[in-house]
NULOMAR-619336 format. One line per field, with one value per residue (C-alpha): residue number from 1; x, y, z. Coordinates in pm, whole numbers, plus 50000, padded with zeros to 5 digits. Layout:
N
k <- [NUM | ...]
east <- [X | ...]
north <- [Y | ...]
up <- [Z | ...]
// end
This chain:
147
k <- [1 | 2 | 3 | 4 | 5 | 6 | 7 | 8 | 9 | 10 | 11 | 12 | 13 | 14 | 15 | 16 | 17 | 18 | 19 | 20 | 21 | 22 | 23 | 24 | 25 | 26 | 27 | 28 | 29 | 30 | 31 | 32 | 33 | 34 | 35 | 36 | 37 | 38 | 39 | 40 | 41 | 42 | 43 | 44 | 45 | 46 | 47 | 48 | 49 | 50 | 51 | 52 | 53 | 54 | 55 | 56 | 57 | 58 | 59 | 60 | 61 | 62 | 63 | 64 | 65 | 66 | 67 | 68 | 69 | 70 | 71 | 72 | 73 | 74 | 75 | 76 | 77 | 78 | 79 | 80 | 81 | 82 | 83 | 84 | 85 | 86 | 87 | 88 | 89 | 90 | 91 | 92 | 93 | 94 | 95 | 96 | 97 | 98 | 99 | 100 | 101 | 102 | 103 | 104 | 105 | 106 | 107 | 108 | 109 | 110 | 111 | 112 | 113 | 114 | 115 | 116 | 117 | 118 | 119 | 120 | 121 | 122 | 123 | 124 | 125 | 126 | 127 | 128 | 129 | 130 | 131 | 132 | 133 | 134 | 135 | 136 | 137 | 138 | 139 | 140 | 141 | 142 | 143 | 144 | 145 | 146 | 147]
east <- [49973 | 50275 | 50470 | 50153 | 50099 | 50502 | 50442 | 50104 | 50236 | 50626 | 50888 | 50906 | 50541 | 50520 | 50783 | 50663 | 50299 | 50501 | 50759 | 50420 | 50203 | 50476 | 50487 | 50120 | 50127 | 50338 | 50148 | 49832 | 49876 | 50087 | 49797 | 49599 | 49811 | 49861 | 49472 | 49318 | 49554 | 49851 | 49622 | 49320 | 49113 | 49224 | 49310 | 49641 | 49750 | 50099 | 50223 | 49911 | 49723 | 49481 | 49584 | 49314 | 49393 | 49320 | 49573 | 49823 | 49827 | 49854 | 50198 | 50348 | 50215 | 50301 | 50658 | 50733 | 50584 | 50803 | 51132 | 51021 | 50923 | 51207 | 51458 | 51252 | 51194 | 51592 | 51706 | 51402 | 51204 | 51395 | 51772 | 51874 | 51859 | 52189 | 52133 | 52299 | 52148 | 52152 | 52026 | 51751 | 51626 | 51625 | 51355 | 51178 | 51125 | 51001 | 50746 | 50676 | 50582 | 50344 | 50209 | 50167 | 49973 | 49752 | 49708 | 49606 | 49346 | 49209 | 49198 | 49034 | 48769 | 48675 | 48672 | 48500 | 48297 | 48212 | 48257 | 48408 | 48603 | 48980 | 49154 | 48954 | 49013 | 49378 | 49371 | 49143 | 49408 | 49693 | 49569 | 49479 | 49769 | 49983 | 49885 | 50060 | 50375 | 50494 | 50499 | 50627 | 50936 | 50992 | 51022 | 51158 | 51309 | 51483 | 51505 | 51783 | 52040 | 52136 | 52513]
north <- [49988 | 50241 | 50187 | 50234 | 50566 | 50669 | 50602 | 50729 | 51086 | 51071 | 51048 | 51386 | 51451 | 51114 | 51203 | 51548 | 51408 | 51192 | 51493 | 51704 | 51412 | 51407 | 51777 | 51799 | 51554 | 51732 | 52047 | 51919 | 51709 | 52013 | 52220 | 51980 | 51973 | 52360 | 52454 | 52225 | 52144 | 52394 | 52713 | 52550 | 52698 | 53042 | 53357 | 53470 | 53848 | 53921 | 54300 | 54434 | 54243 | 53956 | 53693 | 53426 | 53061 | 52956 | 53176 | 53156 | 52730 | 52807 | 53019 | 52728 | 52448 | 52631 | 52652 | 52320 | 52207 | 52428 | 52297 | 51916 | 52064 | 52212 | 51914 | 51659 | 51907 | 51930 | 51593 | 51375 | 51557 | 51797 | 51634 | 51720 | 52090 | 52260 | 52577 | 52602 | 52516 | 52888 | 52986 | 52738 | 52777 | 53163 | 53089 | 52814 | 53101 | 53341 | 53050 | 52995 | 53350 | 53341 | 52957 | 53120 | 53427 | 53214 | 52961 | 53256 | 53383 | 53043 | 52969 | 53300 | 53228 | 52888 | 52920 | 53263 | 53263 | 52906 | 52785 | 52536 | 52368 | 52465 | 52163 | 52084 | 52405 | 52348 | 52048 | 52184 | 52463 | 52285 | 52075 | 52380 | 52545 | 52234 | 52272 | 52623 | 52526 | 52246 | 52462 | 52741 | 52482 | 52356 | 52643 | 52860 | 52730 | 52416 | 52516 | 52345 | 52608 | 52494 | 52566]
up <- [49994 | 50085 | 49786 | 49567 | 49738 | 49690 | 49300 | 49274 | 49451 | 49381 | 49609 | 49735 | 49782 | 49959 | 50208 | 50255 | 50362 | 50583 | 50717 | 50777 | 50917 | 51176 | 51231 | 51236 | 51507 | 51720 | 51675 | 51731 | 52023 | 52159 | 52088 | 52274 | 52559 | 52613 | 52518 | 52774 | 53061 | 53090 | 53001 | 53123 | 52824 | 52994 | 52798 | 52930 | 52990 | 52864 | 52833 | 52915 | 52618 | 52637 | 52408 | 52394 | 52466 | 52097 | 51993 | 52274 | 52217 | 51837 | 51910 | 52129 | 51916 | 51587 | 51743 | 51814 | 51489 | 51298 | 51467 | 51352 | 51036 | 50951 | 51043 | 50837 | 50549 | 50539 | 50598 | 50476 | 50187 | 50027 | 50048 | 49716 | 49782 | 49735 | 49913 | 50249 | 50562 | 50711 | 50387 | 50388 | 50725 | 50669 | 50383 | 50622 | 50884 | 50568 | 50481 | 50830 | 50878 | 50598 | 50748 | 51051 | 50951 | 50724 | 51072 | 51267 | 51053 | 50998 | 51368 | 51431 | 51109 | 51212 | 51605 | 51661 | 51363 | 51245 | 51617 | 51539 | 51846 | 51854 | 51811 | 51490 | 51394 | 51415 | 51215 | 50961 | 50904 | 50907 | 50626 | 50384 | 50501 | 50393 | 50008 | 50005 | 50215 | 49976 | 49675 | 49874 | 50043 | 49681 | 49481 | 49754 | 50064 | 49924 | 49563 | 49369 | 49250 | 48858 | 48851]
// end
């Protein structure tokens, strides 16, 4: 079954799905734990600003998912990239920023306007942003320079 999926999707896309699945797993599990147990679903105050529990959980879980995503993308998915590691990391941060903004607005939309449960909203936003992420990483972050 896995060989068939790899053949249909292509090696790189298949590996991206596995890598993204692992990073998403880290993100969603940490989101659930932070939202339900660490923050106990309570908003927090930071520098006189109130940050909602879903947004604070998003910031923390996104950070953990980001680290695992960079490492698996660099060493498992986009191994043919000949850009320097530092350059890849900087580009990964840029794409991560774009992804974070997209995730933020999707979370706000799903939680506050559609009234989906925050953890379900997190999963849906991850799936939507994954397509954008793969494209940006392939053509920008881990592109192969023709020499």
